[in-house]
Structures are given as structure tokens and as C-alpha cells.
C-alpha positions, -999 to +999 in steps of 0.1 A: +332-276+332+312-290+362+292-311+342+324-329+329+336-337+363+302-356+370+285-325+391+247-327+392+244-293+413+261-257+420+257-243+456+268-212+467+264-189+498+253-153+500+247-127+530+215-124+539+218-085+539+229-087+499+198-081+481+214-074+449+235-104+451+204-124+457+184-111+431+214-116+407+218-157+417+180-162+412+184-148+377+209-171+372+185-201+382+198-204+419+172-212+447+173-207+485+177-242+501+165-229+533+200-237+551+217-203+568+246-199+588+249-172+614+285-158+604+281-127+631+260-106+650+234-093+628+247-115+600+235-145+583+247-163+555+221-183+532+229-210+508+213-216+474+217-241+449+208-250+410+208-283+395+227-284+363+214-297+330+236-333+319+265-329+302+263-333+264+277-367+255+306-370+238+308-386+202 
């Protein structure tokens, strides 16, 4: 998993005009980062991220 590889954050992009996708990611704990990229006329991609819990320690 991502935590096992040392990741502390997961990030992704979703199209601004995809409200169902944005709601789904919000339910999964992702927050808007404030970053956006203009993809083409009238369409922007918004970036979301969430902090991962620490990886369980191995015994």
C-alpha cells in the first residue's frame, strides 16, 4: 500500500464539471487543494488530496 512505500498523502484530479466525482472523493476524505489546471475551453481540473494515517508498525 501507499503507506508501506512511505507515502503520507494521496492526491488526484477531478474535472470541475463533475459534481458526482467531487462528492465521491469528498466522502472518501479528499479536500480541495486550491490548485486547478485549465484543460481546455470551459473545463478546469481541480486537485484534491488527503493525508494518510501512519503505516502500521510491523513486529
